[in-house]
Biopython code that builds the backbone (N, CA, C, O; Angstrom):
import numpy as np
from Bio.PDB.StructureBuilder import StructureBuilder

atoms = [
    (1, "MET", "N", (1.026, 23.839, 24.990)),
    (1, "MET", "CA", (1.817, 24.297, 23.875)),
    (1, "MET", "C", (3.034, 23.402, 23.643)),
    (1, "MET", "O", (3.525, 23.283, 22.520)),
    (2, "ASP", "N", (3.514, 22.773, 24.720)),
    (2, "ASP", "CA", (4.638, 21.854, 24.565)),
    (2, "ASP", "C", (4.241, 20.636, 23.745)),
    (2, "ASP", "O", (5.075, 20.048, 23.057)),
    (3, "ALA", "N", (2.979, 20.259, 23.815)),
    (3, "ALA", "CA", (2.526, 19.095, 23.057)),
    (3, "ALA", "C", (2.606, 19.358, 21.555)),
    (3, "ALA", "O", (2.931, 18.455, 20.785)),
    (4, "LEU", "N", (2.315, 20.580, 21.138)),
    (4, "LEU", "CA", (2.404, 20.896, 19.710)),
    (4, "LEU", "C", (3.840, 20.838, 19.213)),
    (4, "LEU", "O", (4.083, 20.522, 18.049)),
    (5, "ALA", "N", (4.780, 21.137, 20.079)),
    (5, "ALA", "CA", (6.184, 21.078, 19.686)),
    (5, "ALA", "C", (6.603, 19.648, 19.373)),
    (5, "ALA", "O", (7.550, 19.438, 18.615)),
    (6, "TRP", "N", (5.926, 18.674, 19.936)),
    (6, "TRP", "CA", (6.200, 17.269, 19.645)),
    (6, "TRP", "C", (5.268, 16.708, 18.580)),
    (6, "TRP", "O", (5.685, 15.903, 17.747)),
    (7, "LEU", "N", (4.019, 17.126, 18.605)),
    (7, "LEU", "CA", (3.041, 16.522, 17.697)),
    (7, "LEU", "C", (3.228, 16.957, 16.246)),
    (7, "LEU", "O", (3.059, 16.143, 15.338)),
    (8, "ILE", "N", (3.568, 18.205, 16.014)),
    (8, "ILE", "CA", (3.724, 18.667, 14.629)),
    (8, "ILE", "C", (4.901, 17.971, 13.946)),
    (8, "ILE", "O", (4.721, 17.465, 12.838)),
    (9, "PRO", "N", (6.084, 17.916, 14.534)),
    (9, "PRO", "CA", (7.159, 17.155, 13.873)),
    (9, "PRO", "C", (6.868, 15.664, 13.754)),
    (9, "PRO", "O", (7.264, 15.025, 12.779)),
    (10, "ALA", "N", (6.173, 15.110, 14.750)),
    (10, "ALA", "CA", (5.824, 13.688, 14.666)),
    (10, "ALA", "C", (4.861, 13.443, 13.513)),
    (10, "ALA", "O", (5.001, 12.452, 12.796)),
    (11, "ALA", "N", (3.893, 14.321, 13.322)),
    (11, "ALA", "CA", (2.943, 14.175, 12.224)),
    (11, "ALA", "C", (3.639, 14.335, 10.874)),
    (11, "ALA", "O", (3.344, 13.605, 9.928)),
    (12, "LEU", "N", (4.555, 15.283, 10.788)),
    (12, "LEU", "CA", (5.300, 15.462, 9.540)),
    (12, "LEU", "C", (6.196, 14.256, 9.257)),
    (12, "LEU", "O", (6.324, 13.835, 8.107)),
    (13, "ALA", "N", (6.810, 13.704, 10.291)),
    (13, "ALA", "CA", (7.658, 12.532, 10.102)),
    (13, "ALA", "C", (6.835, 11.324, 9.658)),
    (13, "ALA", "O", (7.242, 10.595, 8.754)),
    (14, "LEU", "N", (5.686, 11.111, 10.285)),
    (14, "LEU", "CA", (4.832, 9.983, 9.884)),
    (14, "LEU", "C", (4.291, 10.168, 8.463)),
    (14, "LEU", "O", (4.175, 9.201, 7.710)),
    (15, "GLY", "N", (3.966, 11.394, 8.107)),
    (15, "GLY", "CA", (3.533, 11.665, 6.733)),
    (15, "GLY", "C", (4.643, 11.387, 5.741)),
    (15, "GLY", "O", (4.393, 10.859, 4.657)),
    (16, "GLY", "N", (5.877, 11.740, 6.105)),
    (16, "GLY", "CA", (7.023, 11.464, 5.239)),
    (16, "GLY", "C", (7.270, 9.974, 5.086)),
    (16, "GLY", "O", (7.597, 9.504, 3.996)),
    (17, "VAL", "N", (7.116, 9.229, 6.171)),
    (17, "VAL", "CA", (7.281, 7.776, 6.102)),
    (17, "VAL", "C", (6.209, 7.170, 5.200)),
    (17, "VAL", "O", (6.496, 6.278, 4.401)),
    (18, "GLY", "N", (4.985, 7.652, 5.326)),
    (18, "GLY", "CA", (3.911, 7.166, 4.457)),
    (18, "GLY", "C", (4.168, 7.489, 3.002)),
    (18, "GLY", "O", (3.908, 6.667, 2.124)),
    (19, "LEU", "N", (4.678, 8.680, 2.740)),
    (19, "LEU", "CA", (4.999, 9.067, 1.367)),
    (19, "LEU", "C", (6.127, 8.208, 0.809)),
    (19, "LEU", "O", (6.074, 7.787, -0.347)),
    (20, "LEU", "N", (7.139, 7.947, 1.616)),
    (20, "LEU", "CA", (8.234, 7.075, 1.167)),
    (20, "LEU", "C", (7.744, 5.654, 0.898)),
    (20, "LEU", "O", (8.178, 5.025, -0.067)),
    (21, "ALA", "N", (6.852, 5.146, 1.734)),
    (21, "ALA", "CA", (6.309, 3.803, 1.508)),
    (21, "ALA", "C", (5.493, 3.758, 0.229)),
    (21, "ALA", "O", (5.547, 2.773, -0.506)),
    (22, "PHE", "N", (4.740, 4.809, -0.044)),
    (22, "PHE", "CA", (3.958, 4.861, -1.278)),
    (22, "PHE", "C", (4.867, 4.930, -2.492)),
    (22, "PHE", "O", (4.625, 4.246, -3.487)),
    (23, "MET", "N", (5.908, 5.745, -2.424)),
    (23, "MET", "CA", (6.843, 5.847, -3.552)),
    (23, "MET", "C", (7.559, 4.516, -3.780)),
    (23, "MET", "O", (7.788, 4.130, -4.926)),
    (24, "TRP", "N", (7.918, 3.804, -2.697)),
    (24, "TRP", "CA", (8.546, 2.496, -2.833)),
    (24, "TRP", "C", (7.596, 1.519, -3.523)),
    (24, "TRP", "O", (8.019, 0.749, -4.386)),
    (25, "SER", "N", (6.315, 1.544, -3.150)),
    (25, "SER", "CA", (5.363, 0.617, -3.757)),
    (25, "SER", "C", (5.150, 0.934, -5.235)),
    (25, "SER", "O", (4.930, 0.024, -6.034)),
    (26, "LEU", "N", (5.211, 2.205, -5.605)),
    (26, "LEU", "CA", (5.109, 2.553, -7.020)),
    (26, "LEU", "C", (6.310, 2.024, -7.802)),
    (26, "LEU", "O", (6.152, 1.459, -8.884)),
    (27, "ARG", "N", (7.500, 2.207, -7.255)),
    (27, "ARG", "CA", (8.709, 1.780, -7.961)),
    (27, "ARG", "C", (8.859, 0.267, -8.019)),
    (27, "ARG", "O", (9.489, -0.251, -8.941)),
    (28, "SER", "N", (8.295, -0.453, -7.058)),
    (28, "SER", "CA", (8.431, -1.903, -7.052)),
    (28, "SER", "C", (7.358, -2.590, -7.889)),
    (28, "SER", "O", (7.357, -3.816, -7.994)),
    (29, "GLY", "N", (6.440, -1.823, -8.490)),
    (29, "GLY", "CA", (5.475, -2.403, -9.414)),
    (29, "GLY", "C", (4.210, -2.932, -8.769)),
    (29, "GLY", "O", (3.552, -3.796, -9.347)),
    (30, "GLN", "N", (3.852, -2.453, -7.611)),
    (30, "GLN", "CA", (2.661, -2.949, -6.927)),
    (30, "GLN", "C", (1.377, -2.585, -7.670)),
    (30, "GLN", "O", (0.366, -3.272, -7.520)),
    (31, "TYR", "N", (1.399, -1.529, -8.460)),
    (31, "TYR", "CA", (0.185, -1.053, -9.124)),
    (31, "TYR", "C", (0.236, -1.248, -10.635)),
    (31, "TYR", "O", (-0.525, -0.607, -11.359)),
    (32, "ASP", "N", (1.111, -2.114, -11.125)),
    (32, "ASP", "CA", (1.262, -2.292, -12.566)),
    (32, "ASP", "C", (0.089, -3.031, -13.198)),
    (32, "ASP", "O", (-0.363, -2.640, -14.274)),
    (33, "ASP", "N", (-0.410, -4.072, -12.574)),
    (33, "ASP", "CA", (-1.449, -4.909, -13.172)),
    (33, "ASP", "C", (-2.716, -4.848, -12.314)),
    (33, "ASP", "O", (-2.987, -5.762, -11.535)),
    (34, "LEU", "N", (-3.478, -3.784, -12.460)),
    (34, "LEU", "CA", (-4.692, -3.626, -11.658)),
    (34, "LEU", "C", (-5.830, -4.507, -12.165)),
    (34, "LEU", "O", (-6.673, -4.940, -11.380)),
    (35, "ASP", "N", (-5.862, -4.775, -13.464)),
    (35, "ASP", "CA", (-6.938, -5.590, -14.018)),
    (35, "ASP", "C", (-6.711, -7.076, -13.778)),
    (35, "ASP", "O", (-7.672, -7.845, -13.762)),
    (36, "GLY", "N", (-5.474, -7.497, -13.593)),
    (36, "GLY", "CA", (-5.177, -8.907, -13.388)),
    (36, "GLY", "C", (-5.803, -9.445, -12.114)),
    (36, "GLY", "O", (-6.358, -10.543, -12.113)),
    (37, "ALA", "N", (-5.719, -8.686, -11.031)),
    (37, "ALA", "CA", (-6.300, -9.138, -9.765)),
    (37, "ALA", "C", (-7.823, -9.172, -9.856)),
    (37, "ALA", "O", (-8.462, -10.040, -9.260)),
    (38, "ALA", "N", (-8.400, -8.241, -10.590)),
    (38, "ALA", "CA", (-9.852, -8.214, -10.737)),
    (38, "ALA", "C", (-10.338, -9.416, -11.555)),
    (38, "ALA", "O", (-11.410, -9.953, -11.275)),
    (39, "GLN", "N", (-9.582, -9.836, -12.540)),
    (39, "GLN", "CA", (-9.968, -10.984, -13.351)),
    (39, "GLN", "C", (-9.645, -12.304, -12.670)),
    (39, "GLN", "O", (-10.342, -13.299, -12.869)),
    (40, "ARG", "N", (-8.589, -12.311, -11.870)),
    (40, "ARG", "CA", (-8.169, -13.543, -11.205)),
    (40, "ARG", "C", (-9.212, -14.031, -10.201)),
    (40, "ARG", "O", (-9.317, -15.235, -9.966)),
    (41, "ILE", "N", (-9.976, -13.131, -9.611)),
    (41, "ILE", "CA", (-10.982, -13.532, -8.628)),
    (41, "ILE", "C", (-12.143, -14.263, -9.306)),
    (41, "ILE", "O", (-12.876, -15.011, -8.658)),
    (42, "LEU", "N", (-12.303, -14.046, -10.598)),
    (42, "LEU", "CA", (-13.416, -14.655, -11.318)),
    (42, "LEU", "C", (-13.103, -16.066, -11.804)),
    (42, "LEU", "O", (-14.023, -16.814, -12.138)),
    (43, "THR", "N", (-11.841, -16.444, -11.851)),
    (43, "THR", "CA", (-11.488, -17.779, -12.346)),
    (43, "THR", "C", (-11.705, -18.817, -11.253)),
    (43, "THR", "O", (-11.606, -18.526, -10.061)),
    (44, "ASP", "N", (-12.000, -20.020, -11.690)),
    (44, "ASP", "CA", (-12.270, -21.117, -10.756)),
    (44, "ASP", "C", (-10.993, -21.930, -10.578)),
    (44, "ASP", "O", (-10.518, -22.561, -11.523)),
    (45, "ASP", "N", (-10.444, -21.916, -9.384)),
    (45, "ASP", "CA", (-9.205, -22.642, -9.111)),
    (45, "ASP", "C", (-9.459, -23.985, -8.454)),
    (45, "ASP", "O", (-8.524, -24.585, -7.922)),
    (46, "ASP", "N", (-10.659, -24.466, -8.470)),
    (46, "ASP", "CA", (-11.012, -25.750, -7.843)),
    (46, "ASP", "C", (-10.842, -26.897, -8.837)),
    (46, "ASP", "O", (-11.810, -27.583, -9.165)),
    (47, "ASP", "N", (-9.623, -27.108, -9.314)),
    (47, "ASP", "CA", (-9.338, -28.182, -10.250)),
    (47, "ASP", "C", (-8.885, -29.441, -9.530)),
    (47, "ASP", "O", (-8.379, -30.366, -10.166)),
    (48, "ARG", "N", (-9.056, -29.490, -8.233)),
    (48, "ARG", "CA", (-8.649, -30.656, -7.455)),
    (48, "ARG", "C", (-9.667, -31.788, -7.635)),
    (48, "ARG", "O", (-10.869, -31.534, -7.711)),
    (49, "PRO", "N", (-9.192, -33.028, -7.703)),
    (49, "PRO", "CA", (-10.151, -34.147, -7.800)),
    (49, "PRO", "C", (-10.929, -34.319, -6.500)),
    (49, "PRO", "O", (-10.398, -34.089, -5.413)),
    (50, "ALA", "N", (-12.164, -34.717, -6.618)),
    (50, "ALA", "CA", (-13.025, -34.871, -5.440)),
    (50, "ALA", "C", (-12.764, -36.133, -4.679)),
    (50, "ALA", "O", (-13.417, -36.390, -3.667)),
]
sb = StructureBuilder()
sb.init_structure("model")
sb.init_model(0)
sb.init_chain("A")
sb.init_seg("    ")
for serial, (resi, resn, name, xyz) in enumerate(atoms, 1):
    if name == "N":
        sb.init_residue(resn, " ", resi, " ")
    sb.init_atom(name, np.array(xyz, "f"), 0.0, 1.0, " ", f" {name:<3s}", serial, name[0])
structure = sb.get_structure()
C-alpha cells in the first residue's frame, strides 16, 4: 500500500509534465504545417553534381 502512495502522485506528475510538453509544442507551432512535411519527402534534393 505504501507503493501506491508514491506511484499515484508520480503518475499524475508525469502526466502533467506530458500535458505541459504537448501544450508547449502546440503554442510553438510544431503542428502548423502538417502537409509541408508530407510533400517535402516527395521532392528530390539530389541537385549535387556527379
